[in-house]
ChimeraX commands (.cxc) that place a marker at each C-alpha (Angstrom):
marker #1 position 45.67,-59.80,24.75 radius 0.5
marker #1 position 45.79,-61.84,28.01 radius 0.5
marker #1 position 43.48,-64.62,26.86 radius 0.5
marker #1 position 45.63,-65.44,23.84 radius 0.5
marker #1 position 48.82,-65.24,25.84 radius 0.5
marker #1 position 47.49,-67.95,28.14 radius 0.5
marker #1 position 46.65,-70.39,25.36 radius 0.5
marker #1 position 48.99,-73.14,24.19 radius 0.5
marker #1 position 48.77,-75.76,21.53 radius 0.5
marker #1 position 50.10,-79.13,22.73 radius 0.5
marker #1 position 46.92,-81.07,22.00 radius 0.5
marker #1 position 44.26,-79.69,19.69 radius 0.5
marker #1 position 40.69,-80.93,19.47 radius 0.5
marker #1 position 41.02,-83.16,22.52 radius 0.5
marker #1 position 41.51,-83.11,26.28 radius 0.5
marker #1 position 44.91,-82.33,27.74 radius 0.5
marker #1 position 45.80,-85.99,27.28 radius 0.5
marker #1 position 45.93,-87.73,23.92 radius 0.5
marker #1 position 42.72,-89.70,24.20 radius 0.5
marker #1 position 42.84,-91.12,20.68 radius 0.5
marker #1 position 44.55,-94.22,22.05 radius 0.5
marker #1 position 43.50,-96.34,25.00 radius 0.5
marker #1 position 46.81,-95.84,26.79 radius 0.5
marker #1 position 47.69,-93.44,29.54 radius 0.5
marker #1 position 49.93,-90.57,28.53 radius 0.5
marker #1 position 52.06,-90.80,31.66 radius 0.5
marker #1 position 52.91,-94.50,31.86 radius 0.5
marker #1 position 51.89,-95.92,28.49 radius 0.5
marker #1 position 50.15,-98.78,30.32 radius 0.5
marker #1 position 47.03,-100.07,28.65 radius 0.5
marker #1 position 43.80,-99.22,30.37 radius 0.5
marker #1 position 40.31,-100.64,29.80 radius 0.5
marker #1 position 38.27,-98.30,27.63 radius 0.5
marker #1 position 35.59,-97.95,30.30 radius 0.5
marker #1 position 38.16,-97.05,32.97 radius 0.5
marker #1 position 39.61,-94.49,30.60 radius 0.5
marker #1 position 36.12,-93.08,29.94 radius 0.5
marker #1 position 35.30,-92.94,33.63 radius 0.5
marker #1 position 38.49,-91.00,34.28 radius 0.5
marker #1 position 37.71,-88.61,31.43 radius 0.5
marker #1 position 34.24,-87.94,32.82 radius 0.5
marker #1 position 35.53,-87.30,36.32 radius 0.5
marker #1 position 38.27,-84.98,35.10 radius 0.5
marker #1 position 35.89,-83.08,32.85 radius 0.5
marker #1 position 33.38,-82.49,35.66 radius 0.5
marker #1 position 36.10,-81.29,37.98 radius 0.5
marker #1 position 37.71,-79.15,35.31 radius 0.5
marker #1 position 34.45,-77.44,34.34 radius 0.5
marker #1 position 33.70,-76.60,37.96 radius 0.5
marker #1 position 37.20,-75.24,38.46 radius 0.5
marker #1 position 37.16,-73.15,35.30 radius 0.5
marker #1 position 33.68,-71.81,36.02 radius 0.5
marker #1 position 35.11,-70.32,39.19 radius 0.5
marker #1 position 37.86,-68.65,37.17 radius 0.5
marker #1 position 36.05,-67.24,34.13 radius 0.5
marker #1 position 33.64,-65.14,36.16 radius 0.5
marker #1 position 30.37,-63.96,34.73 radius 0.5
marker #1 position 29.62,-64.64,31.08 radius 0.5
marker #1 position 26.37,-64.48,29.10 radius 0.5
marker #1 position 24.16,-67.48,29.73 radius 0.5
marker #1 position 20.63,-68.10,30.95 radius 0.5
marker #1 position 19.25,-71.27,32.52 radius 0.5
marker #1 position 15.82,-70.09,31.44 radius 0.5
marker #1 position 16.91,-69.85,27.81 radius 0.5
marker #1 position 18.72,-73.20,28.08 radius 0.5
marker #1 position 15.50,-74.72,29.41 radius 0.5
marker #1 position 13.42,-73.22,26.62 radius 0.5
marker #1 position 15.69,-74.06,23.70 radius 0.5
marker #1 position 18.19,-76.79,24.37 radius 0.5
marker #1 position 17.10,-79.43,26.90 radius 0.5
marker #1 position 15.53,-82.72,25.83 radius 0.5
marker #1 position 14.23,-85.46,28.10 radius 0.5
marker #1 position 13.65,-89.18,28.41 radius 0.5
marker #1 position 11.16,-89.96,31.14 radius 0.5
marker #1 position 12.00,-93.65,30.90 radius 0.5
marker #1 position 15.55,-93.00,32.10 radius 0.5
marker #1 position 15.02,-89.64,33.85 radius 0.5
marker #1 position 17.65,-88.33,31.45 radius 0.5
marker #1 position 18.15,-84.68,30.49 radius 0.5
marker #1 position 20.34,-83.95,27.47 radius 0.5
marker #1 position 21.49,-80.49,26.45 radius 0.5
marker #1 position 21.53,-80.74,22.66 radius 0.5
marker #1 position 24.10,-78.56,20.92 radius 0.5
marker #1 position 23.95,-78.02,17.16 radius 0.5
marker #1 position 27.02,-79.40,15.35 radius 0.5
marker #1 position 27.98,-81.44,18.43 radius 0.5
marker #1 position 26.03,-84.65,18.05 radius 0.5
marker #1 position 22.58,-83.02,18.07 radius 0.5
marker #1 position 21.00,-85.27,15.44 radius 0.5
marker #1 position 22.46,-88.39,17.04 radius 0.5
marker #1 position 21.24,-87.51,20.52 radius 0.5
marker #1 position 17.74,-86.62,19.33 radius 0.5
marker #1 position 17.50,-89.89,17.42 radius 0.5
marker #1 position 18.47,-91.89,20.51 radius 0.5
marker #1 position 15.97,-89.97,22.66 radius 0.5
marker #1 position 13.21,-90.62,20.15 radius 0.5
marker #1 position 14.00,-94.34,20.32 radius 0.5
marker #1 position 13.73,-94.13,24.11 radius 0.5
marker #1 position 10.35,-92.47,23.60 radius 0.5
marker #1 position 9.18,-95.45,21.57 radius 0.5
marker #1 position 9.47,-94.09,18.03 radius 0.5
marker #1 position 9.89,-97.21,15.91 radius 0.5
marker #1 position 10.41,-95.58,12.53 radius 0.5
marker #1 position 13.46,-97.45,11.18 radius 0.5
marker #1 position 14.76,-94.28,9.54 radius 0.5
marker #1 position 14.25,-91.00,11.39 radius 0.5
marker #1 position 15.20,-88.68,8.56 radius 0.5
marker #1 position 14.86,-85.41,10.42 radius 0.5
marker #1 position 14.89,-85.69,14.22 radius 0.5
marker #1 position 14.80,-81.87,14.37 radius 0.5
marker #1 position 11.34,-81.64,12.81 radius 0.5
marker #1 position 8.63,-80.09,14.98 radius 0.5
marker #1 position 6.78,-83.41,15.08 radius 0.5
marker #1 position 9.72,-85.22,16.64 radius 0.5
marker #1 position 11.27,-82.40,18.68 radius 0.5
marker #1 position 8.02,-81.78,20.54 radius 0.5
marker #1 position 7.94,-85.41,21.65 radius 0.5
marker #1 position 11.25,-85.15,23.51 radius 0.5
marker #1 position 11.49,-81.44,24.33 radius 0.5
marker #1 position 12.04,-81.23,28.10 radius 0.5
marker #1 position 10.07,-78.04,28.74 radius 0.5
marker #1 position 7.10,-79.34,26.75 radius 0.5
marker #1 position 7.07,-82.62,28.67 radius 0.5
marker #1 position 7.80,-81.35,32.18 radius 0.5
marker #1 position 6.78,-77.71,32.40 radius 0.5
marker #1 position 9.15,-75.06,33.70 radius 0.5
marker #1 position 8.86,-75.70,37.45 radius 0.5
marker #1 position 9.32,-79.47,37.19 radius 0.5
marker #1 position 12.18,-79.02,34.75 radius 0.5
marker #1 position 14.03,-76.75,37.17 radius 0.5
marker #1 position 13.61,-79.41,39.83 radius 0.5
marker #1 position 15.03,-82.03,37.48 radius 0.5
marker #1 position 18.05,-79.84,36.86 radius 0.5
marker #1 position 18.91,-80.15,40.57 radius 0.5
marker #1 position 17.50,-83.58,41.38 radius 0.5
marker #1 position 20.02,-86.27,42.42 radius 0.5
marker #1 position 17.83,-88.90,40.74 radius 0.5
marker #1 position 17.97,-87.28,37.29 radius 0.5
marker #1 position 20.96,-87.58,34.96 radius 0.5
marker #1 position 22.21,-84.54,33.04 radius 0.5
marker #1 position 24.34,-84.87,29.90 radius 0.5
marker #1 position 25.91,-82.47,27.39 radius 0.5
marker #1 position 28.39,-82.70,24.51 radius 0.5
marker #1 position 31.23,-80.28,23.74 radius 0.5
marker #1 position 33.38,-79.89,20.65 radius 0.5
marker #1 position 36.47,-77.92,19.70 radius 0.5
marker #1 position 35.04,-74.48,18.76 radius 0.5
marker #1 position 37.15,-74.12,15.60 radius 0.5
marker #1 position 36.15,-77.57,14.36 radius 0.5
marker #1 position 32.49,-76.85,15.11 radius 0.5
marker #1 position 32.62,-73.64,13.06 radius 0.5
marker #1 position 34.00,-75.55,10.08 radius 0.5
marker #1 position 31.25,-78.16,10.46 radius 0.5
marker #1 position 28.57,-75.46,10.44 radius 0.5
marker #1 position 30.11,-73.86,7.37 radius 0.5
marker #1 position 30.33,-77.12,5.47 radius 0.5
marker #1 position 26.77,-78.06,6.31 radius 0.5
marker #1 position 24.85,-74.80,6.04 radius 0.5
marker #1 position 26.93,-72.94,3.45 radius 0.5
marker #1 position 27.67,-76.01,1.31 radius 0.5
marker #1 position 31.38,-75.85,2.04 radius 0.5
marker #1 position 31.67,-72.92,-0.35 radius 0.5
marker #1 position 31.02,-75.25,-3.28 radius 0.5
marker #1 position 27.55,-73.96,-4.20 radius 0.5
marker #1 position 25.27,-71.05,-3.28 radius 0.5
marker #1 position 23.57,-71.69,0.08 radius 0.5
marker #1 position 19.84,-72.25,0.46 radius 0.5
marker #1 position 17.38,-69.42,1.00 radius 0.5
marker #1 position 17.59,-69.29,4.81 radius 0.5
marker #1 position 21.37,-69.09,4.83 radius 0.5
marker #1 position 21.44,-66.80,1.83 radius 0.5
marker #1 position 19.21,-64.42,3.78 radius 0.5
marker #1 position 21.77,-64.36,6.59 radius 0.5
marker #1 position 24.45,-63.40,4.09 radius 0.5
marker #1 position 22.33,-60.57,2.76 radius 0.5
marker #1 position 21.60,-59.33,6.28 radius 0.5
marker #1 position 25.08,-59.51,7.79 radius 0.5
marker #1 position 27.59,-59.73,4.99 radius 0.5
marker #1 position 26.01,-58.39,1.84 radius 0.5
marker #1 position 29.28,-58.00,-0.05 radius 0.5
marker #1 position 30.79,-61.29,1.11 radius 0.5
marker #1 position 29.80,-63.64,-1.67 radius 0.5
marker #1 position 32.04,-64.67,-4.53 radius 0.5
marker #1 position 30.90,-63.94,-8.06 radius 0.5
marker #1 position 29.39,-67.43,-8.28 radius 0.5
marker #1 position 27.22,-66.84,-5.21 radius 0.5
marker #1 position 29.26,-68.95,-2.81 radius 0.5
marker #1 position 30.55,-67.83,0.58 radius 0.5
marker #1 position 34.30,-68.21,1.31 radius 0.5
marker #1 position 35.11,-69.43,4.83 radius 0.5
marker #1 position 36.83,-66.19,5.98 radius 0.5
marker #1 position 33.68,-64.29,4.99 radius 0.5
marker #1 position 31.55,-66.79,6.92 radius 0.5
marker #1 position 33.51,-65.91,10.04 radius 0.5
marker #1 position 32.86,-62.22,9.36 radius 0.5
marker #1 position 29.16,-63.05,9.11 radius 0.5
marker #1 position 29.31,-64.78,12.52 radius 0.5
marker #1 position 30.98,-61.73,14.06 radius 0.5
marker #1 position 28.49,-59.33,12.45 radius 0.5
marker #1 position 25.53,-61.35,13.72 radius 0.5
marker #1 position 27.01,-61.39,17.22 radius 0.5
marker #1 position 27.47,-57.61,17.13 radius 0.5
marker #1 position 23.82,-57.21,16.11 radius 0.5
marker #1 position 22.06,-59.82,18.24 radius 0.5
marker #1 position 24.40,-60.43,21.14 radius 0.5
marker #1 position 25.84,-63.77,22.12 radius 0.5
marker #1 position 22.66,-65.32,23.58 radius 0.5
marker #1 position 20.77,-64.88,20.31 radius 0.5
marker #1 position 23.44,-66.00,17.86 radius 0.5
marker #1 position 22.37,-68.71,15.43 radius 0.5
marker #1 position 22.37,-71.98,17.36 radius 0.5
marker #1 position 24.76,-73.65,14.90 radius 0.5
marker #1 position 27.62,-71.41,16.01 radius 0.5
marker #1 position 26.45,-69.94,19.29 radius 0.5
marker #1 position 29.03,-70.85,22.00 radius 0.5
marker #1 position 27.80,-73.95,23.78 radius 0.5
marker #1 position 28.90,-72.53,27.14 radius 0.5
marker #1 position 25.88,-70.27,26.65 radius 0.5
marker #1 position 23.67,-72.95,25.07 radius 0.5
marker #1 position 24.03,-75.40,27.97 radius 0.5
marker #1 position 24.85,-73.07,30.92 radius 0.5
marker #1 position 27.44,-75.49,32.40 radius 0.5
marker #1 position 28.39,-73.09,35.18 radius 0.5
marker #1 position 24.83,-73.15,36.54 radius 0.5
marker #1 position 23.78,-76.70,35.63 radius 0.5
marker #1 position 25.82,-79.55,37.09 radius 0.5
marker #1 position 26.19,-82.09,34.28 radius 0.5
marker #1 position 26.84,-85.67,35.34 radius 0.5
marker #1 position 28.41,-86.59,32.01 radius 0.5
marker #1 position 30.24,-84.25,29.64 radius 0.5
marker #1 position 30.88,-85.97,26.33 radius 0.5
marker #1 position 33.21,-84.58,23.69 radius 0.5
marker #1 position 32.79,-84.96,19.97 radius 0.5
marker #1 position 36.42,-86.00,19.67 radius 0.5
marker #1 position 35.84,-89.07,21.88 radius 0.5
marker #1 position 32.10,-89.37,21.27 radius 0.5
marker #1 position 31.86,-93.08,20.47 radius 0.5
marker #1 position 33.73,-94.20,23.59 radius 0.5
marker #1 position 32.00,-91.60,25.74 radius 0.5
marker #1 position 28.55,-92.67,24.57 radius 0.5
marker #1 position 29.47,-96.33,25.03 radius 0.5
marker #1 position 30.39,-95.59,28.64 radius 0.5
marker #1 position 27.24,-93.55,29.37 radius 0.5
marker #1 position 25.08,-96.20,27.71 radius 0.5
marker #1 position 26.51,-98.91,29.95 radius 0.5
marker #1 position 26.32,-96.78,33.09 radius 0.5
marker #1 position 22.66,-95.88,32.54 radius 0.5
marker #1 position 21.64,-99.10,30.76 radius 0.5
marker #1 position 20.26,-97.16,27.80 radius 0.5
marker #1 position 18.89,-100.10,25.86 radius 0.5
marker #1 position 17.66,-98.16,22.85 radius 0.5
marker #1 position 21.04,-96.60,22.00 radius 0.5
marker #1 position 22.63,-98.20,18.96 radius 0.5
marker #1 position 26.34,-97.71,19.44 radius 0.5
marker #1 position 28.26,-96.71,16.35 radius 0.5
marker #1 position 25.25,-94.98,14.81 radius 0.5
marker #1 position 26.00,-91.39,13.87 radius 0.5
marker #1 position 23.68,-88.95,12.16 radius 0.5
marker #1 position 25.23,-86.33,9.85 radius 0.5
marker #1 position 28.46,-88.29,9.90 radius 0.5
marker #1 position 29.91,-86.05,7.21 radius 0.5
marker #1 position 30.69,-83.51,9.91 radius 0.5
marker #1 position 33.14,-85.88,11.53 radius 0.5
marker #1 position 35.62,-85.21,8.73 radius 0.5
marker #1 position 36.37,-81.82,10.30 radius 0.5
marker #1 position 38.71,-83.23,12.94 radius 0.5
marker #1 position 42.43,-82.65,12.78 radius 0.5
marker #1 position 44.26,-82.02,10.62 radius 0.5
marker #1 position 41.80,-81.06,7.92 radius 0.5
marker #1 position 39.73,-78.43,9.73 radius 0.5
marker #1 position 42.80,-76.26,10.28 radius 0.5
marker #1 position 43.18,-75.82,6.53 radius 0.5
marker #1 position 40.05,-73.65,6.52 radius 0.5
marker #1 position 41.80,-71.04,8.66 radius 0.5
marker #1 position 44.77,-70.55,6.33 radius 0.5
marker #1 position 43.32,-67.49,4.60 radius 0.5
marker #1 position 41.51,-65.94,7.57 radius 0.5
marker #1 position 42.90,-62.47,8.41 radius 0.5
marker #1 position 44.64,-62.27,11.78 radius 0.5
marker #1 position 42.24,-59.57,12.98 radius 0.5
marker #1 position 39.25,-61.84,12.30 radius 0.5
marker #1 position 41.00,-64.79,13.95 radius 0.5
marker #1 position 41.58,-62.76,17.11 radius 0.5
marker #1 position 37.92,-61.76,17.32 radius 0.5
marker #1 position 36.81,-65.35,16.76 radius 0.5
marker #1 position 39.11,-66.56,19.53 radius 0.5
marker #1 position 37.63,-63.95,21.86 radius 0.5
marker #1 position 34.06,-64.87,20.92 radius 0.5
marker #1 position 34.65,-68.51,21.90 radius 0.5
marker #1 position 36.97,-67.75,24.80 radius 0.5
marker #1 position 34.64,-69.27,27.40 radius 0.5
marker #1 position 34.22,-72.49,25.40 radius 0.5
marker #1 position 38.00,-72.81,25.11 radius 0.5
marker #1 position 38.57,-72.15,28.79 radius 0.5
marker #1 position 35.77,-74.13,30.42 radius 0.5
marker #1 position 36.23,-77.25,28.32 radius 0.5
marker #1 position 40.03,-77.32,28.08 radius 0.5
marker #1 position 40.29,-76.78,24.37 radius 0.5
marker #1 position 43.43,-75.19,23.03 radius 0.5
marker #1 position 44.16,-72.95,20.07 radius 0.5
marker #1 position 46.77,-74.32,17.65 radius 0.5
marker #1 position 50.07,-72.52,18.07 radius 0.5
marker #1 position 50.24,-71.75,14.35 radius 0.5
marker #1 position 47.03,-69.74,14.62 radius 0.5
marker #1 position 48.08,-68.07,17.87 radius 0.5
marker #1 position 51.32,-66.94,16.28 radius 0.5
marker #1 position 49.43,-65.24,13.45 radius 0.5
marker #1 position 47.33,-63.25,15.90 radius 0.5
marker #1 position 50.19,-62.25,18.18 radius 0.5
marker #1 position 52.41,-60.86,15.43 radius 0.5
marker link #1:1,2 radius 0.2
marker link #1:2,3 radius 0.2
marker link #1:3,4 radius 0.2
marker link #1:4,5 radius 0.2
marker link #1:5,6 radius 0.2
marker link #1:6,7 radius 0.2
marker link #1:7,8 radius 0.2
marker link #1:8,9 radius 0.2
marker link #1:9,10 radius 0.2
marker link #1:10,11 radius 0.2
marker link #1:11,12 radius 0.2
marker link #1:12,13 radius 0.2
marker link #1:13,14 radius 0.2
marker link #1:14,15 radius 0.2
marker link #1:15,16 radius 0.2
marker link #1:16,17 radius 0.2
marker link #1:17,18 radius 0.2
marker link #1:18,19 radius 0.2
marker link #1:19,20 radius 0.2
marker link #1:20,21 radius 0.2
marker link #1:21,22 radius 0.2
marker link #1:22,23 radius 0.2
marker link #1:23,24 radius 0.2
marker link #1:24,25 radius 0.2
marker link #1:25,26 radius 0.2
marker link #1:26,27 radius 0.2
marker link #1:27,28 radius 0.2
marker link #1:28,29 radius 0.2
marker link #1:29,30 radius 0.2
marker link #1:30,31 radius 0.2
marker link #1:31,32 radius 0.2
marker link #1:32,33 radius 0.2
marker link #1:33,34 radius 0.2
marker link #1:34,35 radius 0.2
marker link #1:35,36 radius 0.2
marker link #1:36,37 radius 0.2
marker link #1:37,38 radius 0.2
marker link #1:38,39 radius 0.2
marker link #1:39,40 radius 0.2
marker link #1:40,41 radius 0.2
marker link #1:41,42 radius 0.2
marker link #1:42,43 radius 0.2
marker link #1:43,44 radius 0.2
marker link #1:44,45 radius 0.2
marker link #1:45,46 radius 0.2
marker link #1:46,47 radius 0.2
marker link #1:47,48 radius 0.2
marker link #1:48,49 radius 0.2
marker link #1:49,50 radius 0.2
marker link #1:50,51 radius 0.2
marker link #1:51,52 radius 0.2
marker link #1:52,53 radius 0.2
marker link #1:53,54 radius 0.2
marker link #1:54,55 radius 0.2
marker link #1:55,56 radius 0.2
marker link #1:56,57 radius 0.2
marker link #1:57,58 radius 0.2
marker link #1:58,59 radius 0.2
marker link #1:59,60 radius 0.2
marker link #1:60,61 radius 0.2
marker link #1:61,62 radius 0.2
marker link #1:62,63 radius 0.2
marker link #1:63,64 radius 0.2
marker link #1:64,65 radius 0.2
marker link #1:65,66 radius 0.2
marker link #1:66,67 radius 0.2
marker link #1:67,68 radius 0.2
marker link #1:68,69 radius 0.2
marker link #1:69,70 radius 0.2
marker link #1:70,71 radius 0.2
marker link #1:71,72 radius 0.2
marker link #1:72,73 radius 0.2
marker link #1:73,74 radius 0.2
marker link #1:74,75 radius 0.2
marker link #1:75,76 radius 0.2
marker link #1:76,77 radius 0.2
marker link #1:77,78 radius 0.2
marker link #1:78,79 radius 0.2
marker link #1:79,80 radius 0.2
marker link #1:80,81 radius 0.2
marker link #1:81,82 radius 0.2
marker link #1:82,83 radius 0.2
marker link #1:83,84 radius 0.2
marker link #1:84,85 radius 0.2
marker link #1:85,86 radius 0.2
marker link #1:86,87 radius 0.2
marker link #1:87,88 radius 0.2
marker link #1:88,89 radius 0.2
marker link #1:89,90 radius 0.2
marker link #1:90,91 radius 0.2
marker link #1:91,92 radius 0.2
marker link #1:92,93 radius 0.2
marker link #1:93,94 radius 0.2
marker link #1:94,95 radius 0.2
marker link #1:95,96 radius 0.2
marker link #1:96,97 radius 0.2
marker link #1:97,98 radius 0.2
marker link #1:98,99 radius 0.2
marker link #1:99,100 radius 0.2
marker link #1:100,101 radius 0.2
marker link #1:101,102 radius 0.2
marker link #1:102,103 radius 0.2
marker link #1:103,104 radius 0.2
marker link #1:104,105 radius 0.2
marker link #1:105,106 radius 0.2
marker link #1:106,107 radius 0.2
marker link #1:107,108 radius 0.2
marker link #1:108,109 radius 0.2
marker link #1:109,110 radius 0.2
marker link #1:110,111 radius 0.2
marker link #1:111,112 radius 0.2
marker link #1:112,113 radius 0.2
marker link #1:113,114 radius 0.2
marker link #1:114,115 radius 0.2
marker link #1:115,116 radius 0.2
marker link #1:116,117 radius 0.2
marker link #1:117,118 radius 0.2
marker link #1:118,119 radius 0.2
marker link #1:119,120 radius 0.2
marker link #1:120,121 radius 0.2
marker link #1:121,122 radius 0.2
marker link #1:122,123 radius 0.2
marker link #1:123,124 radius 0.2
marker link #1:124,125 radius 0.2
marker link #1:125,126 radius 0.2
marker link #1:126,127 radius 0.2
marker link #1:127,128 radius 0.2
marker link #1:128,129 radius 0.2
marker link #1:129,130 radius 0.2
marker link #1:130,131 radius 0.2
marker link #1:131,132 radius 0.2
marker link #1:132,133 radius 0.2
marker link #1:133,134 radius 0.2
marker link #1:134,135 radius 0.2
marker link #1:135,136 radius 0.2
marker link #1:136,137 radius 0.2
marker link #1:137,138 radius 0.2
marker link #1:138,139 radius 0.2
marker link #1:139,140 radius 0.2
marker link #1:140,141 radius 0.2
marker link #1:141,142 radius 0.2
marker link #1:142,143 radius 0.2
marker link #1:143,144 radius 0.2
marker link #1:144,145 radius 0.2
marker link #1:145,146 radius 0.2
marker link #1:146,147 radius 0.2
marker link #1:147,148 radius 0.2
marker link #1:148,149 radius 0.2
marker link #1:149,150 radius 0.2
marker link #1:150,151 radius 0.2
marker link #1:151,152 radius 0.2
marker link #1:152,153 radius 0.2
marker link #1:153,154 radius 0.2
marker link #1:154,155 radius 0.2
marker link #1:155,156 radius 0.2
marker link #1:156,157 radius 0.2
marker link #1:157,158 radius 0.2
marker link #1:158,159 radius 0.2
marker link #1:159,160 radius 0.2
marker link #1:160,161 radius 0.2
marker link #1:161,162 radius 0.2
marker link #1:162,163 radius 0.2
marker link #1:163,164 radius 0.2
marker link #1:164,165 radius 0.2
marker link #1:165,166 radius 0.2
marker link #1:166,167 radius 0.2
marker link #1:167,168 radius 0.2
marker link #1:168,169 radius 0.2
marker link #1:169,170 radius 0.2
marker link #1:170,171 radius 0.2
marker link #1:171,172 radius 0.2
marker link #1:172,173 radius 0.2
marker link #1:173,174 radius 0.2
marker link #1:174,175 radius 0.2
marker link #1:175,176 radius 0.2
marker link #1:176,177 radius 0.2
marker link #1:177,178 radius 0.2
marker link #1:178,179 radius 0.2
marker link #1:179,180 radius 0.2
marker link #1:180,181 radius 0.2
marker link #1:181,182 radius 0.2
marker link #1:182,183 radius 0.2
marker link #1:183,184 radius 0.2
marker link #1:184,185 radius 0.2
marker link #1:185,186 radius 0.2
marker link #1:186,187 radius 0.2
marker link #1:187,188 radius 0.2
marker link #1:188,189 radius 0.2
marker link #1:189,190 radius 0.2
marker link #1:190,191 radius 0.2
marker link #1:191,192 radius 0.2
marker link #1:192,193 radius 0.2
marker link #1:193,194 radius 0.2
marker link #1:194,195 radius 0.2
marker link #1:195,196 radius 0.2
marker link #1:196,197 radius 0.2
marker link #1:197,198 radius 0.2
marker link #1:198,199 radius 0.2
marker link #1:199,200 radius 0.2
marker link #1:200,201 radius 0.2
marker link #1:201,202 radius 0.2
marker link #1:202,203 radius 0.2
marker link #1:203,204 radius 0.2
marker link #1:204,205 radius 0.2
marker link #1:205,206 radius 0.2
marker link #1:206,207 radius 0.2
marker link #1:207,208 radius 0.2
marker link #1:208,209 radius 0.2
marker link #1:209,210 radius 0.2
marker link #1:210,211 radius 0.2
marker link #1:211,212 radius 0.2
marker link #1:212,213 radius 0.2
marker link #1:213,214 radius 0.2
marker link #1:214,215 radius 0.2
marker link #1:215,216 radius 0.2
marker link #1:216,217 radius 0.2
marker link #1:217,218 radius 0.2
marker link #1:218,219 radius 0.2
marker link #1:219,220 radius 0.2
marker link #1:220,221 radius 0.2
marker link #1:221,222 radius 0.2
marker link #1:222,223 radius 0.2
marker link #1:223,224 radius 0.2
marker link #1:224,225 radius 0.2
marker link #1:225,226 radius 0.2
marker link #1:226,227 radius 0.2
marker link #1:227,228 radius 0.2
marker link #1:228,229 radius 0.2
marker link #1:229,230 radius 0.2
marker link #1:230,231 radius 0.2
marker link #1:231,232 radius 0.2
marker link #1:232,233 radius 0.2
marker link #1:233,234 radius 0.2
marker link #1:234,235 radius 0.2
marker link #1:235,236 radius 0.2
marker link #1:236,237 radius 0.2
marker link #1:237,238 radius 0.2
marker link #1:238,239 radius 0.2
marker link #1:239,240 radius 0.2
marker link #1:240,241 radius 0.2
marker link #1:241,242 radius 0.2
marker link #1:242,243 radius 0.2
marker link #1:243,244 radius 0.2
marker link #1:244,245 radius 0.2
marker link #1:245,246 radius 0.2
marker link #1:246,247 radius 0.2
marker link #1:247,248 radius 0.2
marker link #1:248,249 radius 0.2
marker link #1:249,250 radius 0.2
marker link #1:250,251 radius 0.2
marker link #1:251,252 radius 0.2
marker link #1:252,253 radius 0.2
marker link #1:253,254 radius 0.2
marker link #1:254,255 radius 0.2
marker link #1:255,256 radius 0.2
marker link #1:256,257 radius 0.2
marker link #1:257,258 radius 0.2
marker link #1:258,259 radius 0.2
marker link #1:259,260 radius 0.2
marker link #1:260,261 radius 0.2
marker link #1:261,262 radius 0.2
marker link #1:262,263 radius 0.2
marker link #1:263,264 radius 0.2
marker link #1:264,265 radius 0.2
marker link #1:265,266 radius 0.2
marker link #1:266,267 radius 0.2
marker link #1:267,268 radius 0.2
marker link #1:268,269 radius 0.2
marker link #1:269,270 radius 0.2
marker link #1:270,271 radius 0.2
marker link #1:271,272 radius 0.2
marker link #1:272,273 radius 0.2
marker link #1:273,274 radius 0.2
marker link #1:274,275 radius 0.2
marker link #1:275,276 radius 0.2
marker link #1:276,277 radius 0.2
marker link #1:277,278 radius 0.2
marker link #1:278,279 radius 0.2
marker link #1:279,280 radius 0.2
marker link #1:280,281 radius 0.2
marker link #1:281,282 radius 0.2
marker link #1:282,283 radius 0.2
marker link #1:283,284 radius 0.2
marker link #1:284,285 radius 0.2
marker link #1:285,286 radius 0.2
marker link #1:286,287 radius 0.2
marker link #1:287,288 radius 0.2
marker link #1:288,289 radius 0.2
marker link #1:289,290 radius 0.2
marker link #1:290,291 radius 0.2
marker link #1:291,292 radius 0.2
marker link #1:292,293 radius 0.2
marker link #1:293,294 radius 0.2
marker link #1:294,295 radius 0.2
marker link #1:295,296 radius 0.2
marker link #1:296,297 radius 0.2
marker link #1:297,298 radius 0.2
marker link #1:298,299 radius 0.2
marker link #1:299,300 radius 0.2
marker link #1:300,301 radius 0.2
marker link #1:301,302 radius 0.2
marker link #1:302,303 radius 0.2
marker link #1:303,304 radius 0.2
marker link #1:304,305 radius 0.2
marker link #1:305,306 radius 0.2
marker link #1:306,307 radius 0.2
marker link #1:307,308 radius 0.2
marker link #1:308,309 radius 0.2
marker link #1:309,310 radius 0.2
view
């Protein structure tokens, strides 16, 4: 299994450097947060371009990205690829503020009413949007997240963390793809959720997986679209602070996070969910998100790799 053999653990849920502090890993010298953020952004852009040349072809479509995932602020000529479970609610809320929505509490920025207001294809049309994707005057932004953490976040949110039966929409997915997966009390254990993800992928293909766990390398097409800023959920506050200052985004309220409950899935707690996942399922999950791991420099914890290799 060449992909797994090439993965290592050193730093999980972050870049190759420990970004949780504002010190450099090599010298320990303190560095201004904005200099640190600028370096992160530069390294991420260069890394994505390098890895895109190495991974070869993988399933993505700029047309599908344009239809489903791009949102736009005309005021700032800003295109944002919104990825579910990677700051989607937060980004949409900020974009709505840029649009002039003055509702003090935007309870559901994903509602049709709000999404239509900021949806890039709706605002620009397909031809103009494609021009914006290549224009040097437009700014393109996306957010990545460790794939294993993102899966846990989706499970906790949509399947009620296995503490109660899921709502109708998610219950229907269980019936369709994992009919015998539920516990006697109607809840879905996390290992069975991963089996559901794999079954849906086998049925629909990667491009049409549910957006909450579809690999974001396919959602945002980063090997075809040159993003100026690649934020990561693990350093989101500092990254957004930097982008806000660079672009003078006056409507962004720093420190505001929607669906903040998902942030509890960072290390070490999210790894606990994988304790009871069979090694065969783990291996298939790693393969499903291989491109996300590779392109965005995320690593698989050694403890999980060891279970798959043995």
